[in-house]
N, CA and C atoms as a LAMMPS dump frame, in Angstrom:
ITEM: TIMESTEP
0
ITEM: NUMBER OF ATOMS
633
ITEM: BOX BOUNDS ff ff ff
-5.0000000000000000e+02 5.0000000000000000e+02
-5.0000000000000000e+02 5.0000000000000000e+02
-5.0000000000000000e+02 5.0000000000000000e+02
ITEM: ATOMS id mol type element x y z
1 1 1 N 230.233 331.358 174.733
2 1 2 C 231.319 332.035 175.865
3 1 3 C 230.707 331.864 177.184
4 2 1 N 231.788 331.503 177.832
5 2 2 C 231.393 331.342 179.252
6 2 3 C 231.908 332.361 180.009
7 3 1 N 230.81 332.929 181.121
8 3 2 C 231.327 333.938 181.913
9 3 3 C 231.252 333.555 183.418
10 4 1 N 232.145 333.734 184.245
11 4 2 C 231.906 333.416 185.513
12 4 3 C 232.086 335.263 186.344
13 5 1 N 230.807 335.46 187.332
14 5 2 C 231.03 336.814 187.646
15 5 3 C 231.459 336.551 188.971
16 6 1 N 232.349 337.18 189.27
17 6 2 C 232.794 337.831 190.938
18 6 3 C 232.805 339.169 191.465
19 7 1 N 232.318 339.205 192.634
20 7 2 C 232.127 340.265 193.517
21 7 3 C 232.508 339.998 195.006
22 8 1 N 233.592 340.65 195.374
23 8 2 C 234.302 340.271 196.641
24 8 3 C 234.059 341.152 197.61
25 9 1 N 233.579 342.16 197.509
26 9 2 C 233.543 343.267 198.106
27 9 3 C 232.518 344.337 198.195
28 10 1 N 231.844 345.123 199.168
29 10 2 C 230.965 345.974 198.761
30 10 3 C 231.323 347.115 197.94
31 11 1 N 232.361 347.751 197.665
32 11 2 C 232.813 348.846 196.467
33 11 3 C 233.494 348.266 195.726
34 12 1 N 233.845 346.835 195.585
35 12 2 C 234.28 346.116 194.619
36 12 3 C 233.773 346.491 193.284
37 13 1 N 234.261 346.348 192.195
38 13 2 C 234.155 346.232 190.755
39 13 3 C 233.533 344.887 190.437
40 14 1 N 232.751 344.461 189.637
41 14 2 C 232.179 343.356 189.052
42 14 3 C 233.669 342.8 188.506
43 15 1 N 234.237 341.51 188.583
44 15 2 C 235.15 340.877 187.878
45 15 3 C 234.299 339.439 186.934
46 16 1 N 234.966 339.472 186.029
47 16 2 C 234.59 338.578 184.814
48 16 3 C 235.523 337.394 184.362
49 17 1 N 235.51 336.291 184.557
50 17 2 C 236.242 335.398 184.248
51 17 3 C 235.772 334.819 182.93
52 18 1 N 236.415 334.738 182.034
53 18 2 C 236.001 334.535 180.407
54 18 3 C 236.395 333.322 180.095
55 19 1 N 235.609 332.403 179.674
56 19 2 C 236.258 331.023 178.978
57 19 3 C 237.542 330.266 179.79
58 20 1 N 237.519 330.401 181.022
59 20 2 C 238.412 330.242 182.01
60 20 3 C 239.885 330.747 181.486
61 21 1 N 239.986 331.812 181.063
62 21 2 C 241.342 332.254 180.603
63 21 3 C 241.663 333.619 180.611
64 22 1 N 240.797 334.386 180.43
65 22 2 C 240.537 335.82 180.1
66 22 3 C 239.889 336.502 181.8
67 23 1 N 240.309 337.506 182.4
68 23 2 C 239.693 338.383 183.434
69 23 3 C 239.654 339.787 183.336
70 24 1 N 238.352 340.112 183.485
71 24 2 C 238.025 341.195 183.274
72 24 3 C 237.989 341.92 184.429
73 25 1 N 239.03 342.924 185.056
74 25 2 C 238.883 344.03 186.053
75 25 3 C 239.085 342.968 187.216
76 26 1 N 239.771 343.91 188.185
77 26 2 C 240.279 342.597 189.529
78 26 3 C 239.514 343.154 190.636
79 27 1 N 239.062 344.425 190.934
80 27 2 C 238.495 344.549 192.332
81 27 3 C 239.913 344.818 193.085
82 28 1 N 239.632 345.102 194.357
83 28 2 C 240.151 345.505 195.658
84 28 3 C 240.636 344.212 196.605
85 29 1 N 239.516 343.415 196.671
86 29 2 C 239.79 341.88 197.656
87 29 3 C 240.631 341.031 196.892
88 30 1 N 241.805 341.21 197.06
89 30 2 C 242.557 339.788 196.47
90 30 3 C 242.878 338.628 196.781
91 31 1 N 242.715 338.643 197.855
92 31 2 C 242.414 337.128 198.53
93 31 3 C 240.861 336.733 198.109
94 32 1 N 239.81 337.548 198.107
95 32 2 C 238.543 337.079 197.822
96 32 3 C 238.728 336.554 196.558
97 33 1 N 239.245 337.283 195.604
98 33 2 C 239.216 337.18 194.286
99 33 3 C 239.855 335.953 193.886
100 34 1 N 241.164 335.689 194.59
101 34 2 C 242.092 334.627 194.166
102 34 3 C 240.877 333.292 194.344
103 35 1 N 240.558 333.483 195.743
104 35 2 C 239.782 332.176 196.017
105 35 3 C 238.775 331.714 195.27
106 36 1 N 238.177 332.93 194.529
107 36 2 C 236.79 332.412 193.425
108 36 3 C 237.698 332.17 192.18
109 37 1 N 238.74 332.697 191.742
110 37 2 C 239.199 332.24 190.578
111 37 3 C 239.857 330.712 190.765
112 38 1 N 240.135 330.463 191.987
113 38 2 C 240.938 328.974 191.839
114 38 3 C 239.722 327.913 192.7
115 39 1 N 238.574 328.461 192.802
116 39 2 C 237.242 327.658 192.781
117 39 3 C 236.731 327.182 191.174
118 40 1 N 237.258 327.741 190.337
119 40 2 C 236.906 327.659 188.958
120 40 3 C 237.659 326.923 188.34
121 41 1 N 239.003 327.62 188.41
122 41 2 C 240.214 327.149 187.416
123 41 3 C 241.427 326.76 188.243
124 42 1 N 242.62 326.484 187.634
125 42 2 C 243.984 326.495 187.855
126 42 3 C 244.276 328.139 187.639
127 43 1 N 244.747 328.714 188.729
128 43 2 C 244.736 330.265 188.311
129 43 3 C 246.166 330.112 187.415
130 44 1 N 246.901 329.525 187.303
131 44 2 C 247.985 329.578 186.324
132 44 3 C 247.215 329.23 184.832
133 45 1 N 245.99 329.026 184.664
134 45 2 C 245.357 328.645 183.261
135 45 3 C 245.067 330.306 182.974
136 46 1 N 245.081 331.379 183.773
137 46 2 C 244.945 332.438 183.297
138 46 3 C 245.975 332.873 182.326
139 47 1 N 245.468 333.681 181.019
140 47 2 C 246.607 334.113 180.346
141 47 3 C 246.423 335.775 180.409
142 48 1 N 245.474 336.307 180.545
143 48 2 C 245.408 337.711 180.109
144 48 3 C 244.134 338.384 181.394
145 49 1 N 244.677 339.545 182.077
146 49 2 C 243.815 340.572 183.113
147 49 3 C 243.477 341.554 181.858
148 50 1 N 242.566 342.249 181.666
149 50 2 C 242.011 343.392 180.839
150 50 3 C 241.421 344.414 181.73
151 51 1 N 242.188 345.397 182.275
152 51 2 C 241.289 346.57 182.878
153 51 3 C 240.481 347.537 181.827
154 52 1 N 239.44 347.519 182.444
155 52 2 C 238.439 348.381 181.694
156 52 3 C 239.084 349.876 181.985
157 53 1 N 239.545 350.233 182.796
158 53 2 C 239.884 351.662 183.109
159 53 3 C 240.934 351.726 184.045
160 54 1 N 241.463 352.89 184.721
161 54 2 C 242.527 352.807 185.711
162 54 3 C 241.854 353.07 187.238
163 55 1 N 240.854 353.069 187.605
164 55 2 C 239.958 353.295 188.654
165 55 3 C 240.67 352.176 189.988
166 56 1 N 241.081 352.565 191.187
167 56 2 C 241.254 351.37 191.949
168 56 3 C 240.528 350.345 192.081
169 57 1 N 239.248 350.943 192.042
170 57 2 C 238.392 349.658 192.751
171 57 3 C 238.381 348.796 191.33
172 58 1 N 239.002 348.582 190.47
173 58 2 C 239.157 348.075 189.412
174 58 3 C 240.268 347.382 188.887
175 59 1 N 241.388 347.855 189.411
176 59 2 C 242.701 347.467 189.334
177 59 3 C 243.603 347.052 190.632
178 60 1 N 243.155 346.961 191.717
179 60 2 C 243.988 347.127 192.902
180 60 3 C 244.506 345.666 193.103
181 61 1 N 243.828 344.919 192.575
182 61 2 C 244.043 343.241 193.075
183 61 3 C 245.365 342.471 191.752
184 62 1 N 245.336 343.664 190.522
185 62 2 C 245.86 343.062 189.124
186 62 3 C 247.208 342.511 189.67
187 63 1 N 248.179 343.211 189.761
188 63 2 C 249.576 342.847 190.062
189 63 3 C 249.67 341.468 190.751
190 64 1 N 249.16 341.628 191.848
191 64 2 C 249.335 340.1 192.676
192 64 3 C 248.621 339.216 191.785
193 65 1 N 247.366 339.359 191.418
194 65 2 C 246.86 338.035 190.581
195 65 3 C 247.728 337.81 189.232
196 66 1 N 248.613 338.643 188.541
197 66 2 C 249.262 338.886 187.375
198 66 3 C 250.613 337.915 187.854
199 67 1 N 251.079 338.274 189.094
200 67 2 C 252.263 337.693 189.644
201 67 3 C 251.888 335.977 189.728
202 68 1 N 250.898 335.83 190.33
203 68 2 C 250.632 334.543 190.663
204 68 3 C 250.474 333.54 189.678
205 69 1 N 249.787 334.364 188.725
206 69 2 C 249.148 333.39 187.602
207 69 3 C 250.159 333.528 186.13
208 70 1 N 250.876 334.376 186.162
209 70 2 C 251.724 334.632 185.049
210 70 3 C 250.909 335.216 183.753
211 71 1 N 249.783 335.653 184.179
212 71 2 C 249.105 336.509 183.022
213 71 3 C 249.539 337.655 182.953
214 72 1 N 249.225 338.176 181.792
215 72 2 C 249.676 339.553 181.378
216 72 3 C 248.669 340.539 181.709
217 73 1 N 248.835 341.996 181.517
218 73 2 C 248.011 342.958 182.076
219 73 3 C 247.751 343.922 180.777
220 74 1 N 246.303 344.334 180.39
221 74 2 C 246.193 345.099 179.465
222 74 3 C 245.358 346.12 179.667
223 75 1 N 245.627 347.189 179.184
224 75 2 C 244.727 348.439 179.415
225 75 3 C 244.958 349.209 178.371
226 76 1 N 243.917 350.364 178.328
227 76 2 C 244.014 351.136 177.1
228 76 3 C 245.167 352.263 177.201
229 77 1 N 245.821 352.416 176.235
230 77 2 C 247.141 353.402 176.241
231 77 3 C 246.853 354.605 177.065
232 78 1 N 245.643 355.226 176.601
233 78 2 C 245.563 356.393 177.478
234 78 3 C 245.533 356.54 179.137
235 79 1 N 244.969 355.014 179.697
236 79 2 C 244.993 354.762 180.875
237 79 3 C 246.197 354.364 181.21
238 80 1 N 247.197 353.896 180.431
239 80 2 C 248.389 353.258 181.548
240 80 3 C 249.089 353.882 182.151
241 81 1 N 249.191 355.519 181.982
242 81 2 C 249.997 356.253 182.706
243 81 3 C 249.457 356.568 184.093
244 82 1 N 248.217 356.34 184.064
245 82 2 C 247.401 356.67 185.17
246 82 3 C 247.193 355.987 186.085
247 83 1 N 247.287 354.389 185.871
248 83 2 C 247.402 353.69 187.021
249 83 3 C 248.051 353.747 188.145
250 84 1 N 249.077 354.659 188.232
251 84 2 C 250.153 354.809 189.26
252 84 3 C 250.07 356.237 189.938
253 85 1 N 249.131 357.05 189.303
254 85 2 C 248.589 358.02 189.977
255 85 3 C 247.673 358.076 190.946
256 86 1 N 247.919 358.59 192.226
257 86 2 C 247.254 358.285 193.557
258 86 3 C 245.853 359.181 193.167
259 87 1 N 245.67 360.17 192.502
260 87 2 C 244.477 361.1 192.038
261 87 3 C 243.508 360.598 191.454
262 88 1 N 244.33 360.433 190.231
263 88 2 C 243.219 359.984 188.726
264 88 3 C 242.532 358.625 189.276
265 89 1 N 243.632 357.967 189.795
266 89 2 C 243.484 356.422 189.928
267 89 3 C 242.438 356.06 190.729
268 90 1 N 242.007 357.262 191.617
269 90 2 C 241.034 357.353 192.671
270 90 3 C 241.57 356.27 193.797
271 91 1 N 242.513 356.228 193.978
272 91 2 C 243.165 355.319 194.828
273 91 3 C 242.906 355.586 196.292
274 92 1 N 243.143 357.257 196.412
275 92 2 C 243.301 358.105 197.587
276 92 3 C 241.771 358.209 198.324
277 93 1 N 240.877 358.102 197.15
278 93 2 C 239.232 357.926 197.745
279 93 3 C 238.892 356.415 198.613
280 94 1 N 239.936 355.873 198.386
281 94 2 C 239.489 354.511 198.925
282 94 3 C 240.471 354.195 200.07
283 95 1 N 241.552 355.181 200.23
284 95 2 C 242.258 355.267 201.503
285 95 3 C 243.506 354.537 201.162
286 96 1 N 244.188 354.304 200.01
287 96 2 C 245.053 353.742 199.789
288 96 3 C 246.359 354.695 198.447
289 97 1 N 247.415 354.316 198.139
290 97 2 C 247.936 354.761 197.404
291 97 3 C 247.808 353.804 196.047
292 98 1 N 248.043 354.425 194.858
293 98 2 C 247.905 353.976 193.473
294 98 3 C 248.8 352.448 193.687
295 99 1 N 248.32 351.277 192.852
296 99 2 C 249.25 350.178 192.86
297 99 3 C 250.353 350.218 191.832
298 100 1 N 251.06 349.661 191.823
299 100 2 C 252.47 349.573 191.06
300 100 3 C 252.242 348.678 189.882
301 101 1 N 251.325 349.286 189.109
302 101 2 C 250.93 348.263 188.044
303 101 3 C 251.754 348.722 186.479
304 102 1 N 252.482 347.492 185.966
305 102 2 C 253.207 348.102 184.757
306 102 3 C 252.606 347.09 183.728
307 103 1 N 251.54 347.65 182.763
308 103 2 C 250.922 346.869 181.901
309 103 3 C 251.787 346.142 181.101
310 104 1 N 251.397 345.139 180.301
311 104 2 C 252.087 344.465 179.323
312 104 3 C 251.429 344.808 177.994
313 105 1 N 250.27 344.714 177.743
314 105 2 C 249.645 345.174 176.693
315 105 3 C 249.167 346.637 176.677
316 106 1 N 249.352 347.539 175.753
317 106 2 C 248.456 349.002 175.502
318 106 3 C 247.479 348.677 174.664
319 107 1 N 246.296 349.016 174.961
320 107 2 C 245.445 348.463 173.88
321 107 3 C 244.564 349.781 173.228
322 108 1 N 244.454 349.474 172.184
323 108 2 C 243.518 350.931 171.286
324 108 3 C 242.468 350.513 170.53
325 109 1 N 241.67 351.481 170.149
326 109 2 C 240.209 351.319 169.485
327 109 3 C 240.335 350.317 168.566
328 110 1 N 239.3 349.218 168.273
329 110 2 C 239.398 348.357 167.34
330 110 3 C 240.332 347.272 167.567
331 111 1 N 240.984 347.289 168.712
332 111 2 C 241.979 345.891 168.933
333 111 3 C 240.738 344.808 169.112
334 112 1 N 241.333 343.323 168.609
335 112 2 C 240.729 342.41 168.708
336 112 3 C 241.51 341.333 169.757
337 113 1 N 240.731 341.01 170.523
338 113 2 C 241.263 339.785 171.581
339 113 3 C 240.824 338.658 171.724
340 114 1 N 241.919 337.784 171.254
341 114 2 C 241.27 336.055 170.792
342 114 3 C 240.88 335.934 172.471
343 115 1 N 239.673 334.937 172.72
344 115 2 C 239.395 334.481 174.096
345 115 3 C 238.87 332.815 173.659
346 116 1 N 239.15 332.39 172.454
347 116 2 C 239.084 330.6 172.402
348 116 3 C 237.503 330.619 171.825
349 117 1 N 237.607 329.351 171.508
350 117 2 C 236.258 329.175 170.965
351 117 3 C 235.738 330.026 169.729
352 118 1 N 236.689 330.34 168.846
353 118 2 C 236.441 331.128 167.582
354 118 3 C 235.709 332.431 168.416
355 119 1 N 235.713 332.678 169.294
356 119 2 C 235.318 333.894 169.695
357 119 3 C 236.443 334.966 169.952
358 120 1 N 236.075 336.689 170.026
359 120 2 C 237.07 337.691 170.311
360 120 3 C 236.373 338.687 170.938
361 121 1 N 236.934 339.503 171.734
362 121 2 C 236.575 340.571 172.567
363 121 3 C 237.221 342.083 171.588
364 122 1 N 235.971 342.892 171.066
365 122 2 C 236.397 343.857 170.307
366 122 3 C 236.734 345.051 171.291
367 123 1 N 237.38 345.785 171.36
368 123 2 C 237.994 346.838 172.165
369 123 3 C 237.432 348.171 171.637
370 124 1 N 236.596 349.09 172.128
371 124 2 C 235.741 349.956 172.161
372 124 3 C 236.477 351.068 173.141
373 125 1 N 237.014 352.298 172.507
374 125 2 C 237.574 353.212 173.456
375 125 3 C 236.571 354.18 174.028
376 126 1 N 236.146 354.185 175.096
377 126 2 C 234.832 354.954 175.31
378 126 3 C 235.54 356.197 176.685
379 127 1 N 235.891 356.674 176.271
380 127 2 C 236.554 357.876 177.196
381 127 3 C 235.249 358.643 177.752
382 128 1 N 235.37 359.47 179.094
383 128 2 C 234.712 360.114 179.777
384 128 3 C 234.596 359.898 180.91
385 129 1 N 234.459 358.928 181.537
386 129 2 C 234.523 358.463 182.906
387 129 3 C 236.155 358.299 183.094
388 130 1 N 236.729 357.867 182.454
389 130 2 C 238.472 358.188 182.47
390 130 3 C 238.921 358.227 181.058
391 131 1 N 240.276 358.82 180.863
392 131 2 C 240.68 359.171 179.411
393 131 3 C 240.667 357.909 178.584
394 132 1 N 240.997 356.994 179.21
395 132 2 C 241.23 355.303 178.529
396 132 3 C 240.295 354.429 178.736
397 133 1 N 239.288 355.042 179.219
398 133 2 C 238.2 353.856 179.247
399 133 3 C 237.59 353.171 178.271
400 134 1 N 237.809 351.753 178.704
401 134 2 C 237.081 350.929 177.182
402 134 3 C 236.089 349.937 177.788
403 135 1 N 235.378 349.781 176.414
404 135 2 C 233.996 348.621 176.685
405 135 3 C 234.656 347.461 175.78
406 136 1 N 234.086 346.409 175.801
407 136 2 C 234.844 345.146 175.208
408 136 3 C 233.224 344.328 174.472
409 137 1 N 233.187 344.023 173.304
410 137 2 C 232.257 343.781 172.75
411 137 3 C 232.342 342.152 172.417
412 138 1 N 231.641 341.285 172.615
413 138 2 C 231.777 340.075 171.616
414 138 3 C 230.394 339.61 171.181
415 139 1 N 230.745 339.599 169.565
416 139 2 C 229.971 339.766 168.76
417 139 3 C 228.901 338.355 168.782
418 140 1 N 229.392 337.322 168.804
419 140 2 C 229.037 335.938 168.511
420 140 3 C 227.435 335.746 169.745
421 141 1 N 227.938 336.26 170.945
422 141 2 C 226.802 336.279 171.983
423 141 3 C 226.375 337.402 172.365
424 142 1 N 226.706 338.423 171.298
425 142 2 C 226.342 339.974 171.469
426 142 3 C 226.322 340.272 172.95
427 143 1 N 227.38 340.292 173.597
428 143 2 C 227.597 340.612 174.99
429 143 3 C 228.792 342.007 174.926
430 144 1 N 228.313 342.592 175.989
431 144 2 C 229.079 343.999 176.158
432 144 3 C 229.727 344.023 177.648
433 145 1 N 230.785 344.063 177.884
434 145 2 C 231.548 344.276 179.018
435 145 3 C 231.674 345.821 178.989
436 146 1 N 230.875 346.492 179.975
437 146 2 C 230.817 348.097 179.744
438 146 3 C 231.658 348.934 180.787
439 147 1 N 232.401 348.036 181.817
440 147 2 C 233.399 349.043 182.68
441 147 3 C 232.245 349.809 183.457
442 148 1 N 232.481 351.22 183.355
443 148 2 C 231.99 352.31 184.463
444 148 3 C 231.328 352.949 183.333
445 149 1 N 230.897 353.083 181.913
446 149 2 C 230.727 353.809 180.841
447 149 3 C 229.111 353.649 181.104
448 150 1 N 228.396 352.44 181.059
449 150 2 C 227.141 352.41 181.144
450 150 3 C 226.777 351.462 182.331
451 151 1 N 225.438 351.436 182.99
452 151 2 C 225.102 350.49 183.883
453 151 3 C 223.786 350.102 183.675
454 152 1 N 223.252 349.213 184.194
455 152 2 C 221.846 348.775 183.755
456 152 3 C 221.037 349.911 184.089
457 153 1 N 219.852 349.884 183.52
458 153 2 C 218.648 350.906 183.731
459 153 3 C 218.829 352.301 183.56
460 154 1 N 219.606 352.3 182.431
461 154 2 C 220.162 353.861 182.033
462 154 3 C 220.993 354.802 182.471
463 155 1 N 221.744 354.022 183.875
464 155 2 C 222.745 354.799 184.424
465 155 3 C 224.01 354.793 183.759
466 156 1 N 224.746 355.831 184.147
467 156 2 C 226.169 355.99 183.284
468 156 3 C 227.323 356.432 184.689
469 157 1 N 228.378 356.151 183.847
470 157 2 C 229.501 356.598 184.575
471 157 3 C 229.613 358.01 185.114
472 158 1 N 230.281 358.164 186.062
473 158 2 C 230.39 359.44 186.548
474 158 3 C 231.404 360.197 185.924
475 159 1 N 231.591 361.771 186.132
476 159 2 C 232.669 361.935 185.305
477 159 3 C 233.093 363.449 186.059
478 160 1 N 232.758 363.509 187.582
479 160 2 C 233.31 364.247 188.486
480 160 3 C 234.89 364.015 188.804
481 161 1 N 235.238 362.835 188.545
482 161 2 C 236.478 362.722 188.999
483 161 3 C 237.334 363.526 187.888
484 162 1 N 238.718 363.358 188.654
485 162 2 C 239.767 364.015 187.817
486 162 3 C 240.204 363.128 186.676
487 163 1 N 240.163 363.916 185.255
488 163 2 C 240.092 363.002 184.205
489 163 3 C 238.737 362.432 183.248
490 164 1 N 237.727 363.222 183.94
491 164 2 C 236.43 362.767 183.501
492 164 3 C 236.017 363.85 182.493
493 165 1 N 234.786 363.706 181.643
494 165 2 C 234.31 364.48 180.623
495 165 3 C 233.225 364.116 180.464
496 166 1 N 232.405 364.755 180.569
497 166 2 C 230.975 364.325 180.482
498 166 3 C 230.789 364.412 178.85
499 167 1 N 230.914 365.313 177.998
500 167 2 C 230.856 365.469 176.578
501 167 3 C 231.508 363.963 175.828
502 168 1 N 232.521 364.07 176.469
503 168 2 C 233.245 362.677 176.083
504 168 3 C 232.435 361.382 176.142
505 169 1 N 231.813 361.444 177.409
506 169 2 C 231.252 360.192 177.898
507 169 3 C 229.826 360.267 176.809
508 170 1 N 229.382 361.021 176.333
509 170 2 C 228.055 361.085 175.584
510 170 3 C 228.516 360.522 174.192
511 171 1 N 229.648 360.896 173.938
512 171 2 C 230.201 360.434 172.811
513 171 3 C 230.332 359.063 172.774
514 172 1 N 230.974 358.671 173.756
515 172 2 C 231.485 357.258 173.859
516 172 3 C 229.761 356.495 174.07
517 173 1 N 228.918 356.816 174.45
518 173 2 C 227.553 356.165 174.708
519 173 3 C 227.175 355.785 173.409
520 174 1 N 227.259 357.071 172.578
521 174 2 C 226.842 357.303 171.21
522 174 3 C 227.15 355.762 170.425
523 175 1 N 228.562 355.561 170.67
524 175 2 C 229.215 354.289 169.74
525 175 3 C 228.277 352.946 170.461
526 176 1 N 228.038 352.939 171.702
527 176 2 C 227.499 352.002 172.122
528 176 3 C 226.054 351.617 171.811
529 177 1 N 225.276 352.516 171.443
530 177 2 C 224.028 352.5 170.741
531 177 3 C 223.973 351.699 169.456
532 178 1 N 224.917 351.808 168.704
533 178 2 C 225.141 351.326 167.466
534 178 3 C 225.021 349.76 167.688
535 179 1 N 225.327 348.959 168.61
536 179 2 C 225.661 347.902 168.501
537 179 3 C 224.435 346.892 169.192
538 180 1 N 224.486 345.479 168.75
539 180 2 C 223.363 345.088 169.223
540 180 3 C 223.947 343.911 170.092
541 181 1 N 223.266 344.388 171.228
542 181 2 C 223.637 343.854 172.608
543 181 3 C 222.271 343.045 173.31
544 182 1 N 222.891 341.898 173.661
545 182 2 C 221.615 340.975 174.42
546 182 3 C 222.084 340.598 176.002
547 183 1 N 223.365 340.87 176.362
548 183 2 C 224.013 340.636 177.764
549 183 3 C 224.895 341.762 178.196
550 184 1 N 224.394 342.74 179.099
551 184 2 C 225.247 343.781 179.233
552 184 3 C 226.155 343.245 180.802
553 185 1 N 227.444 343.137 180.786
554 185 2 C 228.176 343.049 181.854
555 185 3 C 228.87 344.17 182.574
556 186 1 N 228.176 344.833 183.259
557 186 2 C 228.464 346.068 183.877
558 186 3 C 229.689 345.968 184.725
559 187 1 N 230.52 347.273 184.866
560 187 2 C 231.468 347.586 186.054
561 187 3 C 231.105 346.989 187.706
562 188 1 N 229.797 347.583 187.744
563 188 2 C 229.158 347.399 189.004
564 188 3 C 227.714 346.801 188.681
565 189 1 N 227.029 346.293 189.508
566 189 2 C 225.573 346.188 189.573
567 189 3 C 225.467 344.634 188.807
568 190 1 N 224.134 344.441 188.828
569 190 2 C 223.601 343.018 188.292
570 190 3 C 224.068 343.001 186.649
571 191 1 N 224.723 341.755 186.269
572 191 2 C 224.141 341.499 184.973
573 191 3 C 222.716 341.778 184.459
574 192 1 N 222.556 341.929 183.108
575 192 2 C 221.259 342.173 182.33
576 192 3 C 221.004 341.661 181.577
577 193 1 N 220.221 341.015 180.898
578 193 2 C 219.725 340.694 179.632
579 193 3 C 218.302 341.142 179.112
580 194 1 N 217.641 341.828 179.747
581 194 2 C 216.253 342.773 179.658
582 194 3 C 216.414 344.01 178.798
583 195 1 N 216.084 343.534 177.526
584 195 2 C 216.222 344.813 176.571
585 195 3 C 217.237 345.711 176.564
586 196 1 N 218.619 345.153 176.215
587 196 2 C 219.592 345.923 176.678
588 196 3 C 219.83 347.24 176.043
589 197 1 N 219.361 347.055 174.745
590 197 2 C 219.352 348.105 173.645
591 197 3 C 219.117 349.445 174.036
592 198 1 N 217.477 348.804 174.637
593 198 2 C 216.824 350.245 175
594 198 3 C 217.602 350.868 176.302
595 199 1 N 218.431 349.714 177.293
596 199 2 C 218.819 350.649 178.162
597 199 3 C 219.742 351.477 178.117
598 200 1 N 220.646 351.098 176.768
599 200 2 C 221.714 351.663 176.444
600 200 3 C 221.057 353.055 175.965
601 201 1 N 220.112 352.915 175.38
602 201 2 C 219.822 354.188 174.807
603 201 3 C 219.113 355.168 175.588
604 202 1 N 218.635 354.672 176.931
605 202 2 C 218.433 355.574 178.018
606 202 3 C 219.43 356.092 178.822
607 203 1 N 220.739 355.392 178.484
608 203 2 C 221.769 355.936 179.256
609 203 3 C 222.327 357.167 178.43
610 204 1 N 222.248 356.744 177.06
611 204 2 C 222.498 358.078 176.212
612 204 3 C 221.828 359.363 176.716
613 205 1 N 220.295 359.288 176.476
614 205 2 C 219.403 360.381 176.795
615 205 3 C 219.858 360.792 178.338
616 206 1 N 220.164 359.885 179.371
617 206 2 C 220.698 360.601 180.416
618 206 3 C 221.707 361.373 180.224
619 207 1 N 222.664 360.766 179.614
620 207 2 C 223.866 361.666 179.435
621 207 3 C 223.789 362.927 178.643
622 208 1 N 222.938 363.037 177.771
623 208 2 C 222.824 364.352 177.05
624 208 3 C 221.706 365.088 177.728
625 209 1 N 221.204 364.843 178.4
626 209 2 C 220.288 365.708 179.388
627 209 3 C 221.138 366.388 180.421
628 210 1 N 222.074 365.912 181.028
629 210 2 C 222.929 366.552 181.94
630 210 3 C 224.099 367.354 181.26
631 211 1 N 224.254 367.588 180.185
632 211 2 C 225.471 368.136 179.216
633 211 3 C 224.794 369.64 179.344
């Protein structure tokens, strides 16, 4: 699996270009992200944009990039109706209105997304940060795209936004500790391959300690 990592703004989520075809999250800096994509591929080769959850810092550029590339937009079914909600999408916190996004694909737990090279992403529903948050696991490379569910060094997603739930987040992280993860691609912060399973276990302990 080939992954290109983009971050084009101070508060932007990380965006990940997978195998030159799949984009995970888009951040807010549309022009900057388009430039990064076009430095790597013809943007019209982009097939799918997967949003890990509905928050503005992960979704704001999705519509424009989808229109430019022809790519479809996918998000978990529980977060799809929240994309247009100014409050739950956290758009107002960034001084904007929620983007007008109509997803093409509604994802569910255990869905499989083919990404080429005989590889696929497994959709893991991880509510807690938002009702429809997801993580994506690629078994061959033992890679986890964790959105804002877990971060390096035992950090965890916030649950004080509207739609957040700490008990649900703890349950979600309990799913992740069962995976064999060698590389963590978080929604924010640095990618890590340093004993990732233990980092996720630390995240679970952190979440349980706050309940």
